[in-house]
N, C-alpha and C positions, 0 to 999 in steps of 0.2 A: 600681802599687798599685791595688787594687780599692776600689770604693765600693758599698754596698748601699743600696737604697731599700726601705723598708717601706711598702707601700700599704695604707691603712686607709680605712674610711668617714669617718673624722675628718680625713683628709688624709694626706700623705706625710711620712715621716721619712727624711732622708738621713743615712747613717752613714759616718764615716771611722774608720780603724783605727790601732792602735798596734802594728805588727808587730815593732818593736824591743823592746817591753815584754812582749808575750804572743804570740809567733809561732804556737804550736800552737792557741791559742784563735781567733785571727784566721783561720787556715787552715780550722779546723773549721767556724766560722760561715759563712764564704764558701762552702765546699763544700756545706753543708746548704742555704744559700740558692740556690745554682746548681742543685742537684738538685731543687728544688721542695719540700723537706721542710717548710718553714715555711708554704707556701701553704695557705690555708684553716684555719689554726690561729687561736688567740685569745690575747688578753691576759686571762688567767684570774684575775689577782690585781692589784688596784689599792689602794694604801695612800696616801691623801691626804698630800701633803707629803713622801713617802718614795720610792715607786717604783711602776712598772708592770712586771709580769712576764708573759712569754709564752713560746711555743715548745714547750709540752708536747703530745706527740702525743695524750694523752687529754683535754686541756683541764682537768685537775684539779690539776696540779702534782705528779703522781705518776709521770709517764712519762719514759722515757729515749730517747736517740737511739742511733745505731749505735756510738758510741765513748764511752769515759770518758777524761777529760783529767787529766793531772797539773797541780797548781796552778802558776800562773805569777804569784804575788803580786808586786806591784811598787809603785812610789812614786806612781802616779796617784791623786789624791784622788777619792773618790766624791762628786761634786758634781752639780748639775743638768745633765742631758744626758749623763752618763757611762754607757756601756754596759758591763755586767759580767755574768759568768756566775753563775747560781744553782747551788747545790750542796746536798748533804745534809750531815750532820755530818762525814763524811770529806772532808778538804780536796781529795782527788784524785777526787772524784765528779762534777765538772761534766760535762755531756753535751750537751744541746741547749737547755735552758731558760736564758733570759737575762732581765735586767732593765735598765731605764733609770731612772736616778735623777730624781726630781721635785724634789729639793732636796738640801741638805747632808746626807750620810750618811757622814761621815768615820769614824764608828765601825766601818765595814766595811773601811777601808783595811788593806791587807796581810793580809786574811782572805778576800777574794774577788778574783777575777781581773778587773780592769778591762782592757778590750782595745779600746775605741773610744769615740766620742762623736758626738753630733749635729753635723751639719756646717753648719747655717745657721739663721737666725731662723725661717723658715717651719716647720722641723722642731720647734723649741722650741714654737711655737704649737700644733702638732698634739699634742705631748707633753702640754702643759698642758690641752688639751681632754679628752684621754683621762683625765688625772689628776683631772678634775672629775666623771667618771661616777659616778653614785650606786652604792653597794655595798649588799649585803644587810644587813638588820637584825642588829645584833650578837647578838640573842637566838637567831639561827639557828646560831651557831657558824661561819658562813661569812662573817664581816664584811668580808672583803676581796674577795669574789666580786662582780663587776659585776652589776647588775640587768639591764642590757641587754648583749647580746653585742657584744664589741669584737673584731672580726675582723682578722686579718692576712690580707688578701685575697690578697696575693702579695708576694714579694720579688724585686727585680730586681738584677742585678749588672752593674756597668759599670766601665770604667777611670776612675779619678779624674782630674779635670781638672788 
């Protein structure tokens, strides 16, 4: 089984996966990470207490990756540290954008594909730091966009211990 580490200026986040729950999503994410697709991307959306979202090639939340995935909704609850795929209105539109829950978001259960989680406490500390980044003034219409750039410097893939 593979593990992915997201390297950011705020620290690293180690991810472990649920291949038994969402095999296509795990394979897609690991493949994109191995290929360098996520390197130098950003977490373009931060919603305090809810989630951080990243992986968009444009950095705006409007970009797609090389594939579209069929939904693999499962019984994994969306709680702090859970990794899930972002999508458009079409349940089968997940591609490359992902989010990590900052808190309890169980209203997303069985509507978004959860496919992994943070693997250790240091990763949770990094997640919480990113979750506290100031976002734009709500008057701008971009209230979830971070004021400072939150970079995904690199993702590395290794064999899980």
